[in-house]
Each structure stands twice: as C-alpha cells, then as structure tokens.
Steps between C-alpha positions, in 0.01 A plus 500: 500500500698818584544584130132429437399743776729766359320481169155474653525779756486799258205347315305451821537866591397624157179296532446586866161656581520878475779505240449748218469376140832490315364731231458774758872491585662527154573871537822608675479653848435872512773723649466575870588847627786708355729328251855588385578690183724347234796699636428381854485138382845536344622655825366208706678256268833675560491428877844652572711795386768727644529871574851644444607794717812672364544879513751746654351386832697177452824700504391690812432178697147622578150356469339821377700769325432857611517633145827690542750238380749626240439311171880464476488219758286284271758309299456120519809410296419127483126533441370178346127481438543153349662368820206632703230372263664159464514458880135602530389254232696222668288567808183413311378859471306605194538876505723792596387848605755778467479774764541763233469779759486464877412764759839669454374618160797376296378357168686201355402599147576822306172672577416837350312606814799595718879512519524262794538183298744252352636760255650695791702199618840381373358152427526421128639856464153638566356322196358193668145381561489251787127432461568400140782266603281338765219459246722335239661263751159408642357408161819317405455284813142418393324712762248784495595859579337767716581843642464684830512880495460655846230762529688664787807690382732639769712683244258683271460865612147497356379215721179604673392727214293421188817525289644184657188300416563587136861387539389172651239432233759565230749268670245221496420568135870473413527168682183370337617580146875420499531152646256276321212311656490522881334246726456751784514865594599499869421786739616541860288632786770737633398853405614827652733587785839655554742531211758703313254651251761692299675628813196605702562216749153505645194287563231503235166331549243431233149357491560156357135465406499796261851629430616252235163474320526121503202443276669695220824309559318168477345612171850562366605152609196337337560690178876443466537163678162324482654165599663627820347450843514805726632435849458738793385476861146440377528410133312560280630163369729368774508605866777506761468218752551739792846390616851450364548149638377336181201347680136501398233411753417137569171606344570729206224590254581646161182705532527836673314831544734797552378736773667826607532620860181703466309219331537649152685366199870537585814567299819292517678547831177617664302193595364316800742207533268267691436264209821532297639174636179296490297657221122481531272209417237743372744744338362687202814482286761242400812656658733218609794552736868534425739393778818705490807414706872581464751222437708659775379697801488820298394587147834660408843339519692525828829317536428412863204291376708273277469225760125554546370409154189283529569131459321273248294351785402848622400601147298180464314574824418846361388340172252283692360807678468709183452298182365219716220728623384631163727806489817574300851534639711810426856450629719806543855452373783748545813523283830609655648841417703339220174405327492124558322270743710374788604134480282419804189639328578305184554176694177543696294565186650204316439261790144630549422438135644150529289430809187613315580279201573194712189548714249560222644288219289193581132503587454200727129502420565431131315196375260497794143378468254776588157398629205726556126471486467865403628600158346719237430301182763534227875455465555871564412449866633155583720440809795387285547864399654554844808304394570642153718793614268759341401787730174554316364153427295401800270265683155638580194342658144596401390852595292376792798319662696746714681256730628213285729221616790358297677177583855455371649152458875546445716260302634325807628646825634855459701709745429874486482815712361755252151514349433740212151607403389752241171643383420608147502868598356600163173405670579687822621398844226258598628273777463606862700210638618143451561207733748226414480155656710184464393142541638338813404171666190461287370852570556861400726723712531879477826607337476873416265790437531822302297805403507737200648269236508736200775487237727277713480352846792308648417313818818411690465209740691499829673178398494269196226237491469170317163433341324323215157659524391860560165669521424866426193671641427831332284782635373789289195725454479379137620198306884489529725497193820333620775486238800337667586234755865416562710340772870567558780430744709803593859458385781587744658840447872546448670623817656842452849533651486881511261517797655661806358626826607852598546508875465823696711609798427371848215706649479345846643811671292750303244720671236723347519826696209675332219509433384292796278205414438167665543297180812673365702178539294359211729700273804308630367152577599329173137416422369667184141418598504723810474876456573807706243772439604834642243710681292729283654844465612768260766422243795477490546194721847462651629166631811525717708185559774451757720229347664422835855550371699653217376335182633508146252431219474551125130442431159491668164347422142584586227238478145642513204313641434167326134453596368639172389837641615786281511780758796616707771396254799735491552691175743793545773443758830618650756295691731684740781392733636646822769429758319668792132511398520879460701582189370320190645431153285401203619175343217433255178660380249415232174324426380144514333509159197287425496359854122506524458256212821307570559500881822299497818556699659832403881466492715815489879496469687806628752687287763418765501304830369676811622468860262601779335421834160655428278478193201713397255383235271786392191436287357813341215343304312174505236326291232658719552819299412745776676680784391265775596138476638187661820357362534122462830317544511122477883487510786749498857374435856619447763320291879499475 
C-alpha cells in the first residue's frame, strides 16, 4: 500500500483542481533577478583558494612594510614554489593568488615601471621572477592562478600624483600579459597614508573614488584578462565580506548594490559597509562575497606565530561559514624568510584537506526516493536531479508553485550532521528560506532552517541525528530551482601537536595609574569579551601602569575590543619603561597594521629584555582617524 501511494501521490497532484496544463509548463523557468557571468560561475565552482604574502616585509617581521626596506634583505635562499603549491593543493584549494606587490611597493617580478623590484635583490642574482615561479608551480599542481597588485605604494615617490596612476596601470598590464590566464585580479581597500615615498617620509592622502580611475583600470582587465573576476571592497565581480575572520553572514545574498558614503556610486575602498557581510535580497548586481582570513593570526610570517596556525577543525568551521554560506574562502598563507612554508602550516593544510575529503566523499542521501506533488513536467526538472552531483541540473516545480514540499525517503536509517543544498544560480538566487523536518514518532519534527541558499548552503546541526525520512519546505517569490541535496557526517579532524598557549606574566599586583576610569580593570581581568574604553580626549592617549614590583619582560601584547566595533583600535604606538615613573625609555614603537580589518591580539617582541617598575603605553593614532578618540583595550599583557 505504501509503494502504491508513492506512485499515486504525484499523479493526484497533477490532476488536482487548479493545476495548469502540462503543455503550459514545458518551457524552462525564466531567470530571476541578477545572474552570474561565466567568469563568476567558474569562481563559484572553485570555492577555495589561497593568497600568498611574501615580500621584504617578511624579512622585517612586520605586517605592513613602510616602503623603505633595502632590497638586499630579500634573499629567500630555499625558496620552493612547488613545496608551497603542493601543500595548498593537498588542502583542497583550487587556486593560488600571488601578492605580486603589497603596500611596501616591492614588485616580485622584473617590472619596467620602477627600480624597487626583484631585480634589485640578490635572489637569483637579480634575474629571478617570483610571480612566474608561483604561476608555474600553481599550474603544475593543477590549480588556477591569480594576482594581487596593491594600489597603494608606500615606496613610489610619485604616489599621489597622476604619474603614479600610469605606473600602476602599466604594472597591471604587465601582470595581465606575462603570466597566462588569470582567474582573478585582486585589489585591496587600503589606499593612502604614511609611507617612505622615495625618502619623503610623509602622509599622502588621495581620493579613492577618483584618483586611480577605476573604470579605466577595469576596462584594461576586461580587455587583457576577460576570464578573470575582479575583486575589491565592492566588486565589480566579487566583494569583500567586511571582515577578516573568514565569515559570511548567516544570511548572505550574492546580490548587492554598491553605495558610497554620499549615496553615489563608490570606488573600491570607499563604500558603505552595512551590507558587505549580508548582501542584499534586492541587490541590483550579482556581486558575491569572498571571505578572507589568514592561516595564522597575521598575513605575513612571524616566528612567534608558529604555534598558532589554525587547526583543521578551525579551518573546517571557517569553511562552513564561508563556502557553506554561498561565498568563497580565501586563506592567507605566509612563507618563512627562507621561502618555504613552515612544517606546522603544511601539516594543518594536509589534515584540513583530508578532513574535507573524508566528510564529503559519501553523500548519505544517495539512492533516496524523492517524493513531491509539485514538479515541472519533463526529465529536465525531476527531483532525481538533486542527487546526480551536477550543480546545474535541477528540480523545479511549475511557475505558479513558489512554496513546494519535497519528501526524502533515505535508503535505511542514516546518521548525519551536515545538510548541503544548492540552487542552479544560472537562474538567479531564488530561495528566501528552507525548513528541514525529520519524521519522528509518526509525525514531522523541525530539524533546521536556513536562508539565502545560493551556490552552496551547508547547514550544520548541533549534533548528529539518525533518520530515514526528511521533508524540505521551500519558500521563494518564484518557482525554486534546487540543484543539490546531500547529507554528510563531519569527519573528526587530526589533532595538531603544535598548539601551545602563551601565558602572560601575573598581573594581580598591577595598577593603572592614568588615565582614571572606573572600568580600567577590564584591561587586566583575563576576559577578552570585556573592554576598557578610555574617556574621550585628544590624542595621544597615554596609559601608565604600576607593575607593583621590578619586572623583567621580553614581549607585550595588546588585544583591541572584540565586540565587532571598529573604532578606538590602536594603530601607532610606543611602549616605554621607567624605574621611578618620571624618567622614561622607549622599548618599542611602530604600528599595528591592518588592525581595523583584523582586530586580533597584537604581539610585539622587544629587541632585548626590559626591567622596570612602571610602564607607559602611548597610542598616537587609532581607527577613529581624528584627534579626539577613545582607546579600547580588551587585554594588555607582558611575557618573559
């Protein structure tokens, strides 16, 4: 009787009063809203790639180079592009982006536009081309290749003038014509500020909306690399997700309408960030999100982060929040000064790739019986298309059915904790939401919900469940076009033995002498979720600590606020010590580069150990970018 009903049910619904004639439904569904270009489709299919930061900044142990590094320091004697590309491919990544020039202005290829490039270094006797070596190793490993050339150049003396824009356009043209087909041209949002600028050592500000003439640059990209997607803060092909945690919003639309601060059409680096993380349901353009995150705490290599490389389980959690929410994952990897990846990075990538393969190798929904009363006539739209592994074959109900229901009878009891859904995005992002139910005790019980399905949606359950029957309820403003249904059980990740906790000195006797504030203990309470906000006042802000006794330390750390707010984060700083609180000696000074986008713990090791009773932490600029601000400190620590 059960089998008879399974066969009869679809027929009953086709003949139900109000059903449209089959002949009226033979045409495929019409696209809904913006749809991806061919290049964007290829980008979606990649899902994951890496961004390789390796410049003289690596040898300076900095996050952002100032532009004044001597090219002589750039000599990675054991550079091995194949070792790097092989490790990346083992991690399941499908592409590699070479940071051909970062903000320090040093070009990793022999550009004709300046003398601050690989030719001026002793590496390969000045005859090398690191971009070329990365490209060849990437293709050898079976991956796609892309380039990032920073628009901001802290070395070029012409920066801020029209002459530099010509330099930059020529640099892009060289990269577009020397290294074969590129899958992306990647552009950062950091533009303008203090730098070396040929020895001027000054601050130069530009109008990001007009200075670079982005529209002309994009025309060059389209002409020389028509298959490459252009990434920047706002696209035009791929947008930044708005953070450097690797996390898209729980709701993340691929559709987006860029809007500048004044409501006009903005340029990269000059955009209202409200909708970067979520996208917009009614966005006018298909501009999906890229989720960028470093493999370590910083984008460049720092030896003190060797024990802080993200574990396979941490990378998998990021994967669920990026690829699993319809975005792509861009993982920042950082070679050591010798030109190779550290063993911890290699081990983490290998184990992450293995975890991905074990988790997604078997679709537990394979062979299921799919029952629905609402299918468009024809094999092109049948429910079985959901199980064929093709992103673009799909199940679709008639045009007038916007909220269809699909029942899934699995081949026996299955244990799973991951549900994967995909839409055929060639027809747009159509689904508003989905509800998943399982059959329990003769009835249907809610299991999970999700919004904004798009190219891929991975729904992670709180715990594995055992079930034989599922039911999907879909909600959309038009007929959905669902292309994939899969169930998986997350595989355990290999435990990494390199993980170590760095413990700071005992702070129980510390006192903050100034400035006075009732919540200053939040900076010393061991809780990263509490924050001390100093009173509003003119910069610089000076924090004076009494350590309670003579203290010897070799490093300090500053953790900015962790509540997601981007204001009040220290940028330029000085650390001074004193025996009596009157005479002070500078122990360290510099900048916490990129802290606004990546507000992680900032760890600074001194050139030699310091011995003091009093400590003064001076912050000369913050992310507020004006002369009156409040400084945020979640935690401040010293280390042996």
